[in-house]
N, C-alpha and C positions, 0 to 999 in steps of 0.2 A: 366446576370447570372442571374435567379433568387433569390429570398430571399430564398427559402427551399433550392436552390442547395448553396447557400454561406453558411448557417446553416451547410447543411450535408458535406460542403469542410470542414467546422472549425472544426466539430465532426470528421472526420475523422483524421485531425491533432492533438486534441487532444487525440484521442485513440492511435495514434502512440506516442505521446509523456507518455501516461502512459503504454504503453509497456517498451519503455524505462526507465519510474522511476522503473517498476519491475524486471527488468533484473538488474539495478543498485543498489535496493534492496536485491536481492537474493546474489548477489556479495559481498554486506556489510555483508549478515549474515554466507555467505562463508569463512571471512574471522577470524569470532568469533570462532575461534579454539582453545580450551584452552591446544592442546598439544604444540603448538609453543608458548605459552606463558612461562612464569617463574613461578616456584611451589609457586608463594607469593600469599600473600591476594589480593582480590581482585580487591584494589584501587590502582597496581600497575599503573605505567604512561601506560604502554604496553596496557593494557586492557581496563583503561578507554578512551583512544584513540579510539581504536575499538568501544567503544559500543557506544560513540560520533560519528563516524561514522555511526554506524548502525541506531542509535536514529534520526539524520540529515538525513539520508535517509527516515525512516518512516514519519518523519514531512514533506518532499518533496514530499514523495506520499499523504500521506493526502491532503496536499494542491490541487495536481494534480484532485484527486477524490473530493474534494467541488469543483473545476471548473468545471469537468463532470455534476457536478449535478445540475449545474447553466445552463450549457448549456442545458442539457435535458429538463429544463423546456422552455426554448427557441425554441427548434427543436420541442418536444410534446404538445404543448399547449393544452387543452383540450383534448387529446387523452386518451382514457381509460385507456390502459398499463402506462400511466406514475406513478402513482399513486405506483405501483408495483416497478415500476424502483429506482422510489427515495426510497422507505422503503429498497431496496435494496442496496441501496447508502449508505443510512444511517447505515444498518447492516455492511457494508463494513469500517466506515469511525470510530464505536463504537469499531470493532476490530481492526485498529490498534492503536485508543486511548489504547486501553487496552495491547497492547504490548509495546506501548510506555510508558504505565506507571510503565509498566514490565522492561522496559532499564532501567527505572529512579531507578527502587529501586535497583538495579543490581549497578547500577554505584554509591547511592549513600550509598552503606552500606559496609563494609569490612567484606566480607564473605569467607567463606574457600572454599576450591578450590572444593569439591563435591558439595555446597549448589550452587555455580556458575555452575557447568557443568548441574545442573536440571532446572536450569533459562533459561539458551542457548540451553537445546533441547525444552524445552518451545517457547523460541524466535523461534526457527525453523520449528517446528512444525505450531505453529501459520503464520508465515510468507509464509511459504509454502498453507496452507489453504489460507491465501488471496489474496494470487496472483493467485491460482486456481479460487476462487471466480470472483475475477475482471476480469479474462478473460474471462469466463462464460457472465458474466453479460457486458461484452462489446460486444461479438455475439449476445447475446440477443439485445442490442442496434444495431447493425449494421443492424441484420436483418429487427426492425422495421423500421429503417431508409429506406431499401431497398424497401420495402412495401409502403413506403407513397411515395417514387419517383417513382414507376411503377403503 
């Protein structure tokens, strides 16, 4: 197997892993449903556990995107599109970090139900946007990989 083929194979597996992280993250967000929580303040044990799961999944997704960035540097060295891909990956990482910060805020404060609901709506919207952006980014990388191998 050539070096390029090996790199492409590794990148394909990395993209599959990122898709798995996206599914898990979306699943975790879906479990952040205020209707199922007790009508207590935001620091209830149940809600903290849900936010912790959500934050954990975002941290895991963040690490996967960092690995993808490093892999792109190996797969596309010297390619004129590399700078654009790296910039998009950094924007995604910044968005993920912003949502992690938002989830930290929700977990650390005693918020009333309405405030928490606003935060969860923001989290849901941000995660949906992030996941769609990642999917589009992966498609671009896959197209670029195919053009390099043909």
